[in-house]
N, C-alpha and C positions, 0 to 999 in steps of 0.2 A: 492608791487605787483609782483607776479611771472610772468616770461616770458615763453611763449610757443615756444619751438624750434621744428620745423618739419624737418625731413630728407626728402631727395628726395624720391619720390614714387618708390617702387620696382616692381610695376605691369607692365605687358605688355599685349597688346591686340593682339590676333591672327588675321590673315587675315580674313576680313569680308566674311562671307559665308562658312567658313570652317565647314563642317558637320562631327562632331566627335561623333560616337556612345557612349552612356553612359558607356558601359563596357570598351571601349578603354580609355576614359577620366579618368575613375577611376584607371586603371592600370598605366597610365602616372603620375597621381597625387601621387599614392603610392610611385613610384620610385623617383619622383622629390622632394617630401617633407618628405622623410624618416628621414632626420636629421634636419629638420626645421619645427616643428609642428605649428609655428605661421603663416605660409603661406598657402594659399589655392587658388583654382580656382573657378570662378563663371561663370555660363552660364546665360546670360540675354536675354530674349525675349522682343522685344519692337516694337512699331510702328504698332501694329495690333489692332484689335477690337474684343470685345466679341460679340458673336452671340448666339441667344437662340433657333435656329431651326436646327435640331430636338432636340439637346441637347446643353446645354451651352458649348461653345468652344471659343478658342482664335484663330482667323484666320488672315492671311495676315501679320504675324509678321516677322521681321528680327531677327537674332540671333547673339550675340557676345559672345566670350569666352575670359575671362580675367584671366591670370595666375599670380602667385606670388603676390597675394593680401595679405598684412600684416594685421592680425586680430587686432593688436593694433592701427592701424591708418585707418582702413577701413571706419568708419563713417565719418572721416575727408576728405577722398579722393573721396567719392561717387559723389560729385558735379563735380569733374574734369573728371569723367568717362562719364557723361551725356552730350550728344550733344544737345544743346538748339536750 
């Protein structure tokens, strides 16, 4: 039986409520990950609800930005990013 060794997570969560425009976030990521293409940043909207009037929209959500997520272990770490 093979054993699975996991390294410590590399990700870090930004201060909750940080409002970073998409263009600024993209520029930060280009610089941050220039030499390490296995890392990325993810923006997660959560805690809201879908409404249908007048058009379908997601309202009342919080937003978190998580930096330095490693693509090779992302699916393993998602549970540790979620606050239950």
